[in-house]
Backbone as a chain_set.jsonl record, in Angstrom:
{"seq": "XXXXXXXXXXXXXXXXXXXXXXXXXXXXXXXXXXXXXXXXXXXXXXXXXXXXXXXXXXXXXXXXXXXXXXXXXXXXXXXXXXXXXXXX", "coords": {"N": [[-15.224, 13.445, 6.559], [-13.393, 10.378, 6.503], [-13.547, 7.746, 4.017], [-14.243, 4.35, 4.314], [-13.727, 0.892, 3.493], [-15.703, -1.996, 3.889], [-16.127, -5.521, 4.378], [-18.267, -8.262, 3.961], [-18.263, -11.242, 5.756], [-19.886, -13.372, 5.236], [-21.285, -13.195, 2.675], [-19.396, -11.976, 1.125], [-19.635, -9.387, 0.107], [-18.523, -6.142, -0.696], [-18.528, -2.946, 0.687], [-18.814, 0.648, 1.06], [-18.253, 2.931, 3.778], [-18.669, 5.989, 5.412], [-16.958, 7.373, 8.064], [-15.495, 8.412, 11.224], [-11.992, 7.918, 11.899], [-11.579, 6.978, 14.412], [-13.791, 5.542, 15.133], [-15.183, 2.324, 15.722], [-16.188, -0.639, 13.928], [-17.997, -2.266, 15.292], [-19.129, -0.501, 17.102], [-20.512, 1.184, 15.426], [-22.625, -0.261, 14.52], [-22.884, -1.602, 12.056], [-24.205, -3.31, 9.216], [-24.302, -5.797, 6.639], [-25.055, -4.702, 3.387], [-26.142, -6.325, 1.53], [-26.838, -8.994, 2.476], [-27.619, -8.488, 5.046], [-26.128, -9.312, 7.221], [-24.272, -9.197, 10.298], [-21.707, -9.869, 10.431], [-19.083, -8.549, 9.641], [-16.057, -6.909, 8.47], [-13.357, -4.486, 8.51], [-12.183, -3.817, 5.388], [-9.162, -4.108, 3.707], [-8.335, -4.323, 1.126], [-7.064, -6.126, -1.767], [-4.353, -8.005, -1.191], [-2.749, -9.417, -2.95], [-2.325, -7.943, -5.237], [-0.968, -5.698, -4.527], [1.786, -3.505, -4.778], [4.978, -2.254, -4.027], [7.194, 0.232, -4.88], [10.404, 1.414, -4.641], [11.968, 4.334, -5.361], [14.696, 6.355, -6.502], [17.646, 7.797, -4.931], [19.43, 6.386, -2.113], [18.028, 4.15, -1.215], [18.342, 0.777, -0.162], [18.636, -1.196, -2.221], [19.333, 0.363, -4.437], [21.733, 1.579, -3.582], [23.308, -0.702, -3.206], [23.459, -1.691, -5.828], [24.912, 0.346, -7.069], [27.289, 0.15, -5.65], [28.21, -2.322, -6.574], [28.877, -1.805, -9.23], [30.938, -0.135, -8.886], [30.621, 2.631, -8.463], [31.596, 5.732, -7.254], [30.781, 7.124, -4.051], [30.56, 9.888, -3.891], [29.682, 10.745, -6.385], [27.137, 9.781, -6.849], [24.671, 11.034, -7.206], [24.77, 12.131, -9.674], [23.99, 12.749, -13.186], [25.13, 10.73, -14.713], [25.269, 8.548, -12.934], [22.539, 8.141, -12.502], [21.763, 7.322, -15.055], [23.198, 4.926, -15.281], [21.881, 3.432, -13.334], [19.371, 3.137, -14.549], [20.097, 1.494, -16.624], [20.694, -0.89, -15.405]], "CA": [[-14.899, 12.17, 7.163], [-12.816, 9.432, 5.547], [-14.349, 6.657, 3.491], [-13.626, 3.051, 4.576], [-14.401, -0.249, 2.897], [-15.996, -3.135, 4.751], [-16.459, -6.723, 3.628], [-19.087, -9.229, 4.677], [-17.651, -12.573, 5.785], [-20.861, -14.365, 4.789], [-21.555, -13.152, 1.225], [-18.227, -11.333, 0.517], [-19.966, -8.09, -0.468], [-17.683, -5.036, -0.24], [-19.272, -1.691, 0.638], [-18.14, 1.814, 1.632], [-18.903, 3.628, 4.892], [-17.973, 7.195, 5.866], [-16.969, 7.562, 9.512], [-14.231, 8.839, 11.81], [-10.991, 6.866, 12.059], [-11.648, 6.513, 15.795], [-14.973, 4.701, 15.306], [-15.047, 0.897, 15.446], [-17.341, -1.178, 13.214], [-18.973, -2.765, 16.269], [-19.799, 0.656, 17.698], [-21.358, 1.817, 14.419], [-23.783, -1.109, 14.252], [-22.939, -1.831, 10.621], [-24.677, -4.593, 8.696], [-24.089, -5.959, 5.197], [-26.145, -4.131, 2.603], [-26.665, -7.363, 0.653], [-27.489, -10.096, 3.204], [-27.957, -7.968, 6.367], [-25.326, -9.972, 8.248], [-23.438, -8.324, 11.116], [-20.378, -10.482, 10.401], [-18.303, -7.768, 8.687], [-14.765, -6.413, 8.936], [-12.781, -3.422, 7.681], [-11.498, -4.451, 4.264], [-7.998, -3.321, 3.308], [-8.037, -4.559, -0.278], [-6.474, -7.386, -2.202], [-2.91, -7.936, -1.002], [-2.04, -10.06, -4.059], [-2.031, -6.986, -6.299], [-0.25, -4.54, -3.993], [3.193, -3.427, -5.143], [5.687, -1.081, -3.537], [8.392, 0.496, -5.666], [11.239, 2.445, -4.05], [12.72, 5.006, -6.413], [15.599, 7.409, -6.07], [18.865, 7.435, -4.22], [19.321, 6.168, -0.688], [17.414, 2.876, -0.881], [19.353, -0.277, -0.068], [18.855, -1.815, -3.524], [20.033, 1.327, -5.279], [23.098, 1.712, -3.089], [23.987, -1.959, -3.463], [23.725, -1.768, -7.257], [25.993, 1.28, -7.39], [28.518, -0.421, -5.085], [28.649, -3.428, -7.439], [29.499, -1.308, -10.467], [32.084, 0.681, -8.507], [30.318, 4.062, -8.534], [32.001, 6.431, -6.027], [29.651, 7.705, -3.321], [30.495, 11.333, -4.138], [29.056, 11.028, -7.687], [25.931, 8.958, -7.003], [23.513, 11.833, -7.612], [25.053, 12.706, -10.985], [23.218, 12.182, -14.292], [25.782, 9.486, -15.137], [24.833, 7.502, -12.01], [21.129, 7.881, -12.767], [21.687, 6.562, -16.299], [23.662, 3.562, -14.997], [20.799, 2.749, -12.62], [18.342, 2.772, -15.523], [20.632, 0.437, -17.472], [20.838, -2.145, -14.634]], "C": [[-14.34, 11.218, 6.11], [-13.798, 8.326, 5.163], [-13.602, 5.345, 3.722], [-14.425, 1.956, 3.896], [-14.563, -1.342, 3.942], [-16.389, -4.308, 3.869], [-17.24, -7.672, 4.524], [-18.403, -10.59, 4.616], [-18.598, -13.642, 5.241], [-21.037, -14.364, 3.268], [-20.448, -12.468, 0.431], [-18.533, -10.039, -0.226], [-19.055, -7.028, 0.144], [-18.497, -3.755, -0.377], [-18.513, -0.601, 1.39], [-18.964, 2.435, 2.745], [-18.047, 4.839, 5.259], [-18.102, 7.308, 7.377], [-15.591, 7.995, 9.976], [-13.281, 7.655, 11.952], [-11.054, 6.251, 13.46], [-12.841, 5.603, 16.054], [-14.646, 3.25, 14.944], [-16.316, 0.396, 14.769], [-18.417, -1.66, 14.177], [-19.777, -1.623, 16.872], [-20.762, 1.325, 16.724], [-22.622, 1.013, 14.138], [-23.962, -1.395, 12.775], [-23.458, -3.234, 10.295], [-24.436, -4.612, 7.195], [-25.309, -5.44, 4.442], [-26.795, -5.166, 1.687], [-27.462, -8.414, 1.421], [-27.893, -9.729, 4.628], [-27.249, -8.685, 7.513], [-24.539, -8.924, 9.03], [-21.995, -8.814, 11.163], [-19.51, -9.783, 9.346], [-16.987, -7.333, 9.321], [-14.273, -5.321, 8.004], [-11.883, -4.072, 6.642], [-10.375, -3.551, 3.799], [-7.569, -3.582, 1.874], [-7.397, -5.905, -0.522], [-4.959, -7.285, -2.116], [-2.127, -8.544, -2.157], [-1.624, -9.062, -5.14], [-1.249, -5.771, -5.809], [1.233, -4.616, -4.343], [3.78, -2.141, -4.58], [6.965, -0.947, -4.346], [9.141, 1.641, -5.005], [12.099, 3.05, -5.153], [13.628, 6.063, -5.807], [16.781, 6.879, -5.295], [18.567, 7.183, -2.745], [18.664, 4.867, -0.289], [18.469, 1.784, -0.968], [19.652, -0.917, -1.43], [19.627, -0.919, -4.468], [21.495, 1.431, -4.872], [23.906, 0.453, -3.385], [24.361, -2.081, -4.943], [24.88, -0.857, -7.649], [27.329, 0.808, -6.801], [29.082, -1.499, -6.013], [29.324, -2.942, -8.717], [30.651, -0.351, -10.175], [31.859, 2.177, -8.593], [30.735, 4.725, -7.213], [30.805, 7.119, -5.377], [29.485, 9.194, -3.61], [29.757, 11.666, -5.431], [27.733, 10.301, -7.891], [24.686, 9.745, -7.389], [23.694, 12.448, -8.991], [24.157, 12.069, -12.056], [23.807, 10.855, -14.783], [25.33, 8.317, -14.245], [23.371, 7.137, -12.26], [20.957, 7.045, -14.031], [22.119, 5.109, -16.065], [22.609, 2.767, -14.237], [19.705, 2.309, -13.567], [18.796, 1.59, -16.371], [20.735, -0.901, -16.748], [19.662, -3.037, -14.752]], "O": [[-14.766, 11.248, 4.956], [-14.744, 8.024, 5.89], [-12.432, 5.241, 3.355], [-15.641, 2.065, 3.737], [-13.678, -1.578, 4.764], [-16.911, -4.131, 2.768], [-16.911, -7.856, 5.696], [-18.007, -11.039, 3.541], [-18.147, -14.711, 4.828], [-20.948, -15.418, 2.638], [-20.531, -12.379, -0.794], [-17.767, -9.635, -1.101], [-18.84, -7.012, 1.356], [-19.087, -3.5, -1.427], [-17.678, -0.89, 2.247], [-20.193, 2.471, 2.685], [-16.83, 4.719, 5.399], [-19.21, 7.335, 7.914], [-14.629, 7.95, 9.209], [-13.722, 6.516, 12.107], [-10.622, 5.115, 13.657], [-12.898, 4.952, 17.098], [-13.925, 2.986, 13.982], [-17.399, 0.934, 15.0], [-19.609, -1.488, 13.918], [-20.974, -1.767, 17.124], [-21.725, 1.964, 17.147], [-23.584, 1.542, 13.581], [-25.092, -1.427, 12.288], [-23.182, -4.201, 11.004], [-24.373, -3.561, 6.556], [-26.449, -5.712, 4.818], [-27.867, -4.924, 1.132], [-28.609, -8.702, 1.08], [-28.448, -10.56, 5.345], [-27.724, -8.663, 8.648], [-24.18, -7.881, 8.484], [-21.16, -8.235, 11.857], [-19.234, -10.35, 8.288], [-16.821, -7.382, 10.54], [-14.706, -5.229, 6.855], [-10.94, -4.788, 6.978], [-10.592, -2.37, 3.525], [-6.52, -3.094, 1.454], [-7.214, -6.709, 0.392], [-4.345, -6.552, -2.891], [-0.951, -8.223, -2.332], [-0.671, -9.311, -5.878], [-0.904, -4.9, -6.608], [1.856, -5.67, -4.216], [3.162, -1.079, -4.646], [7.727, -1.905, -4.48], [8.584, 2.724, -4.824], [12.871, 2.343, -5.802], [13.354, 6.595, -4.731], [16.902, 5.681, -5.039], [17.589, 7.693, -2.197], [18.729, 4.497, 0.884], [19.393, 1.876, -1.777], [20.817, -1.153, -1.751], [20.481, -1.39, -5.219], [22.388, 1.378, -5.717], [25.07, 0.542, -3.776], [25.461, -2.526, -5.269], [25.726, -1.232, -8.461], [28.383, 1.043, -7.393], [30.294, -1.576, -6.213], [30.237, -3.591, -9.227], [31.268, 0.184, -11.096], [32.816, 2.928, -8.778], [30.265, 4.312, -6.153], [29.924, 7.633, -6.066], [28.365, 9.704, -3.574], [29.248, 12.779, -5.564], [27.256, 10.219, -9.022], [23.72, 9.148, -7.866], [22.841, 13.219, -9.433], [23.628, 10.976, -11.853], [23.072, 9.966, -15.214], [25.044, 7.229, -14.744], [23.007, 5.961, -12.234], [20.103, 6.16, -14.077], [21.497, 4.179, -16.577], [22.454, 1.567, -14.463], [19.16, 1.216, -13.412], [17.974, 0.775, -16.791], [20.851, -1.941, -17.395], [19.645, -4.117, -14.162]]}, "num_chains": 1, "name": "protein.A"}
């Protein structure tokens, strides 16, 4: 079974619970392990530190950069194109 994190709204304690993805917190009868509050929610982490990096050919930023330097579409997977992307 997968491991999920829950956070208490009262004391902000984060704790792990193993259960099926189909189970809801209300159905499990979960309580905070610190203050025994039932006011908890599934915690998805700190969004301030999340970063997504798209690498490789085919992403809009990559294609746009190669268009700006005049790289022909037929040669975009070449080692020369990859080097130019690193230099940008």
